[in-house]
Structure formats: C-alpha cells, structure tokens
C-alpha positions as CSV (number, residue, x, y, z in Angstrom):
1,X,0.0,0.0,0.0
2,X,1.0,3.6,-0.5
3,X,0.3,6.8,1.3
4,X,1.1,10.3,0.2
5,X,3.0,12.0,3.0
6,X,4.4,15.5,2.5
7,X,4.1,15.1,-1.3
8,X,6.0,11.8,-1.4
9,X,4.6,8.3,-2.0
10,X,5.4,6.1,1.1
11,X,5.1,2.4,0.8
12,X,3.9,0.6,3.9
13,X,2.4,-2.7,5.2
14,X,0.2,-3.4,8.2
15,X,-0.1,-6.9,9.6
16,X,-2.4,-8.0,12.4
17,X,-4.3,-6.0,15.0
18,X,-3.8,-4.7,18.5
19,X,-1.2,-2.4,19.9
20,X,0.6,-0.6,17.1
21,X,4.3,-1.4,16.6
22,X,6.0,1.2,14.5
23,X,9.2,-0.1,12.8
24,X,11.8,2.3,11.4
25,X,14.6,0.8,9.3
26,X,18.1,2.0,8.9
27,X,20.0,3.8,6.2
28,X,20.6,2.0,2.8
29,X,18.0,-0.7,3.4
30,X,14.2,-1.0,3.4
31,X,11.3,-2.2,5.6
32,X,12.1,-5.9,5.0
33,X,15.1,-5.8,7.4
34,X,12.6,-5.1,10.2
35,X,9.8,-7.4,8.9
36,X,12.0,-10.4,8.6
37,X,13.0,-10.3,12.2
38,X,9.9,-8.8,13.9
39,X,7.4,-11.1,12.3
40,X,9.1,-14.0,14.1
41,X,9.2,-12.2,17.3
42,X,5.9,-10.3,17.8
43,X,2.9,-12.3,19.0
44,X,0.4,-12.1,16.1
45,X,-2.7,-11.9,18.2
46,X,-1.7,-8.9,20.3
47,X,0.1,-6.4,18.1
48,X,-0.4,-4.5,14.8
49,X,2.9,-4.5,13.1
50,X,3.5,-1.5,10.9
51,X,6.4,-1.5,8.4
52,X,7.2,1.3,5.9
53,X,10.0,2.5,3.6
54,X,11.5,5.8,4.4
55,X,11.4,8.3,1.4
56,X,14.1,7.4,-1.0
57,X,14.4,3.8,0.2
58,X,12.8,0.6,-1.0
59,X,9.5,1.4,-2.8
60,X,9.0,4.9,-1.4
61,X,9.5,7.5,-4.0
62,X,10.7,11.1,-3.7
63,X,8.9,13.6,-5.8
64,X,9.2,16.4,-3.2
65,X,12.8,16.9,-2.0
66,X,13.8,15.6,1.5
67,X,17.1,17.3,2.2
68,X,17.4,17.3,6.0
69,X,16.8,15.0,8.9
70,X,14.1,17.4,10.1
71,X,12.1,16.8,6.9
72,X,12.7,13.0,7.2
73,X,11.4,13.2,10.8
74,X,8.3,15.2,9.7
75,X,7.5,12.5,7.2
76,X,7.7,9.8,9.9
77,X,5.6,11.8,12.3
78,X,2.9,12.5,9.7
79,X,2.9,8.9,8.6
80,X,2.3,7.7,12.1
81,X,-0.6,10.1,12.6
82,X,-2.2,9.1,9.3
83,X,-1.9,5.4,10.1
84,X,-2.8,5.2,13.8
85,X,-4.1,8.6,14.7
86,X,-3.7,9.4,18.4
87,X,-3.1,5.7,19.5
88,X,-0.2,5.0,21.7
89,X,2.4,2.7,20.2
90,X,5.6,0.6,20.6
91,X,8.6,1.9,18.7
92,X,11.4,-0.1,17.1
93,X,14.4,1.6,15.4
94,X,17.3,0.1,13.7
95,X,20.6,2.0,13.0
96,X,19.6,5.4,11.5
97,X,16.0,4.4,12.4
98,X,17.2,4.3,16.0
99,X,18.6,7.8,15.6
100,X,15.3,9.2,14.1
101,X,13.3,7.3,16.8
102,X,14.9,9.4,19.6
103,X,13.4,12.5,18.2
104,X,9.9,10.9,18.6
105,X,10.9,10.0,22.2
106,X,11.9,13.6,22.9
107,X,8.8,15.1,21.3
108,X,6.0,12.7,22.4
109,X,7.2,10.3,25.2
110,X,3.6,10.0,26.5
111,X,2.5,8.3,23.3
112,X,5.1,5.5,23.4
113,X,4.8,2.3,25.5
114,X,8.3,1.2,25.0
115,X,11.3,1.2,22.6
116,X,13.7,-1.3,21.2
117,X,16.9,0.1,19.6
118,X,18.9,-2.2,17.3
119,X,22.4,-1.0,16.7
120,X,21.3,2.6,16.8
121,X,23.3,5.4,15.4
122,X,24.2,7.5,18.5
123,X,27.0,10.1,18.1
124,X,29.3,9.2,15.3
125,X,29.4,7.0,12.2
126,X,32.4,4.8,11.3
127,X,33.9,7.4,8.9
128,X,33.8,10.1,11.7
129,X,35.4,8.1,14.5
130,X,38.9,6.6,14.3
131,X,38.1,4.4,17.3
132,X,36.0,2.1,15.2
133,X,37.2,-1.4,14.5
134,X,37.9,-2.3,10.9
135,X,35.5,-4.9,9.6
136,X,36.5,-8.5,10.3
137,X,34.8,-11.8,10.1
138,X,34.9,-13.4,13.6
139,X,33.4,-16.8,12.6
140,X,32.5,-18.4,9.3
141,X,31.4,-22.0,8.5
142,X,30.4,-21.2,4.9
143,X,32.6,-23.6,2.9
144,X,31.0,-24.1,-0.5
145,X,30.7,-20.5,-1.8
146,X,29.9,-21.8,-5.3
147,X,26.3,-22.5,-4.2
148,X,25.8,-18.9,-3.2
149,X,24.7,-15.9,-5.2
150,X,27.9,-14.2,-6.0
151,X,26.6,-10.6,-6.0
152,X,24.8,-11.1,-2.7
153,X,27.7,-12.9,-1.1
154,X,30.1,-10.1,-2.1
155,X,28.0,-7.5,-0.3
156,X,27.3,-9.9,2.6
157,X,31.0,-10.6,3.2
158,X,31.7,-6.9,3.5
159,X,29.6,-6.5,6.6
160,X,29.2,-10.0,8.1
161,X,30.9,-10.8,11.4
162,X,29.2,-14.1,12.2
163,X,28.9,-15.7,8.8
164,X,26.9,-19.0,8.5
165,X,24.2,-20.1,6.1
166,X,21.5,-18.8,8.4
167,X,22.9,-15.3,8.5
168,X,23.7,-15.3,4.7
169,X,20.1,-16.4,3.9
170,X,18.7,-13.8,6.2
171,X,20.8,-11.2,4.5
172,X,19.8,-12.4,1.1
173,X,16.1,-12.5,1.8
174,X,15.6,-9.4,4.1
175,X,18.5,-7.0,3.5
176,X,20.1,-7.2,0.1
177,X,17.1,-6.0,-2.0
178,X,16.9,-2.9,0.2
179,X,20.5,-2.2,-0.4
180,X,20.2,-2.2,-4.2
181,X,16.8,-0.4,-4.4
182,X,15.8,3.1,-3.8
183,X,17.1,6.5,-5.1
184,X,20.9,6.1,-5.0
185,X,21.8,9.6,-6.0
186,X,19.4,11.1,-3.5
187,X,20.7,8.8,-0.7
188,X,24.3,9.9,-1.3
189,X,23.3,13.6,-1.3
190,X,21.2,13.3,1.8
191,X,23.9,11.4,3.7
192,X,26.5,14.1,2.9
193,X,24.4,17.1,3.6
194,X,21.3,16.5,5.8
195,X,21.8,13.2,7.7
196,X,21.9,14.8,11.2
197,X,19.4,17.0,13.0
198,X,20.6,20.6,13.5
199,X,19.7,20.4,17.2
200,X,20.4,17.7,19.8
201,X,17.7,15.0,20.0
202,X,19.2,13.6,23.3
203,X,18.8,16.7,25.4
204,X,15.5,15.6,27.0
205,X,13.6,17.1,29.9
206,X,13.5,13.9,32.0
207,X,14.5,10.3,31.5
208,X,12.2,8.1,29.5
209,X,10.7,5.8,32.1
210,X,9.2,3.0,30.1
211,X,10.7,-0.3,29.0
212,X,13.6,0.0,26.6
213,X,16.0,-2.5,25.1
214,X,19.3,-1.6,23.4
215,X,20.7,-4.4,21.2
216,X,24.4,-3.6,20.5
217,X,27.1,-5.6,18.7
218,X,30.7,-5.5,19.9
219,X,32.2,-5.9,16.4
220,X,29.8,-3.5,14.7
221,X,32.1,-1.4,12.5
222,X,29.3,1.2,11.6
223,X,27.9,2.0,15.1
224,X,30.3,2.2,18.0
225,X,28.8,0.5,21.0
226,X,30.7,2.6,23.6
227,X,28.8,5.7,22.4
228,X,25.8,4.3,24.3
229,X,27.4,5.7,27.4
230,X,26.5,9.2,26.2
231,X,22.7,8.6,26.2
232,X,22.0,5.6,28.5
233,X,21.0,7.8,31.5
234,X,18.1,9.1,29.3
235,X,16.4,5.7,29.7
236,X,15.8,4.8,33.3
237,X,14.3,1.4,32.4
238,X,16.8,0.2,29.8
239,X,18.3,-3.2,29.4
240,X,21.4,-3.5,27.3
241,X,22.4,-6.6,25.3
242,X,26.0,-6.3,24.0
243,X,26.7,-9.2,21.7
244,X,30.2,-10.6,21.0
245,X,30.8,-12.0,17.5
246,X,28.2,-9.7,16.2
247,X,28.1,-7.0,13.5
248,X,25.6,-4.4,12.3
249,X,23.3,-7.1,11.1
250,X,23.4,-8.9,14.4
251,X,19.6,-9.6,14.4
252,X,20.3,-12.1,11.6
253,X,23.7,-13.2,12.9
254,X,22.6,-14.1,16.5
255,X,18.8,-14.2,16.2
256,X,18.2,-16.5,19.1
257,X,20.1,-14.4,21.6
258,X,18.4,-11.2,20.3
259,X,15.0,-12.8,20.6
260,X,15.6,-13.8,24.2
261,X,16.2,-10.2,25.2
262,X,13.4,-8.9,23.0
263,X,10.8,-11.2,24.5
264,X,11.8,-10.0,28.0
265,X,11.4,-6.4,26.7
266,X,7.9,-7.2,25.4
267,X,7.0,-8.9,28.8
268,X,8.2,-5.8,30.6
269,X,5.9,-3.6,28.4
270,X,3.0,-5.9,29.2
271,X,3.6,-5.5,32.9
272,X,4.1,-1.8,32.5
273,X,0.7,-1.4,30.8
274,X,-1.2,-3.3,33.6
C-alpha cells in the first residue's frame, strides 16, 4: 500500500491488529530488514505490526525533495498520525532508524509504550570516528561458496561478522534487496548534507521511564557500542544486550540471543501497561 506524505509516496504494510508497533529501518536498506525479524518475534494476536520504507528507500519515491533530517522526521511523524491517529504505540528503530526514533521520544514520550533500539546510530558513524574497528569476520562456516549468489555474497561478506548459512540467507532475503533499491543519487546527497538533526535529540527534559532495550554488537564497525554511554542515562528502564561475534546485522547473525532479550522487553511492556 502507498500513502502520500508531504508530497511523497510512502510504501507501507500493516499486519495483524492490536497495539501498534512502528518499525523504522536503517540507512541504505528498506522495511524488509525489520519485517524479517519482527514477524518471528511479535505475537500475532496482540500487536499490529507496521512497516514502511523511508522516502528514497525501497519502494517509497521522492517527488518532493527531502534534504534534511528534520524533513525526514516530519515524514515519519505524519505517517504515524495518518496510520494510527492518536493511538499509543511501541517503537522499534534500527541503526539510522534508532537515531530518528529518539526525536519521537523527545517530542512525544507520552505516546510511546516502550522502545527497542537495534544497533542505533548515536553520536558518530564509522567514517567520523577513528576508534571504530575495521570490519572483520569473527566466525564463518560457509565452505561451499559456489552454491551462493555471487553478487549477494560479495556485499554480505563486506559486513558479516558471524557468517553462517542462516545469516547469509537472512541477509539475502531481508536485507540485500533494500541495499540495491531506492534512489541512490538522493541517498548519497542526503547522507553528505542533511543526515543529522541541526539540534540535539538527546537533550531531553527527564529520563524516558518506560521499558527500553538496546541491542548492540561489539564488532559493529558502523555503530560504536561505547557511544551508548553518552545517552544511557536518558532511559531509566533500559536493558542492554551487547553481543560478541556480532556486527551491524546482528539480528540475523545471532537471532536466538536477540529474541531472548526482545521477549523479555515485550514482557516488561505488558507488565508496565497493567
């Protein structure tokens, strides 16, 4: 389905009914990276899962320019209002989606039941911080590369930290298509010129006091896990899962471990709402 938001055509999907779960994907991918993981995690009878492609990504088209993070955020906020009105919701943000999500938390914390951050961009990206690790594969049991799709494997091997057939297939099915789709020229211009908010999104009036989960990966070479120290005090009910042998796509590299923490997070939200 498509909605016109701020003059742009935004692709979205809604599955199930119940408490809305808004999923915001990261940079350079599309909604499928969220859908592939969350559809296995979220109980189908309790939650309305909402996935969408940010403008310029996946199937969402840009006809009216989005040049700054403020405009991207305005698109997200208007999308949420059109889809769920004034309902309260659960928020899940991955990578750049985790960065954009924090603006929602700053602006309307009363509307959010809880938040899961997956490898969220916090202060710096890899090309801005010399402390980042160079990418390295910590584990691989993929022996017969001849059976793999060469184009997919080439991109996969550039980011994978824990490389097995499960993580490769997850990448192929849920991540790769988002990487090669969308408006490439616009994405590069936006990243270089308008990627960050002009004002701090982490200067909040008081700590967010609802259940939060941070999923971080120790070998993530795009998001530096130690940057979490700069914002963790903003979340008074946060659990942190720091995963060894994990990279930026840790939800497909170590899914069982992530699911264990995510289910605890959902249970905490259920208790919080009672």
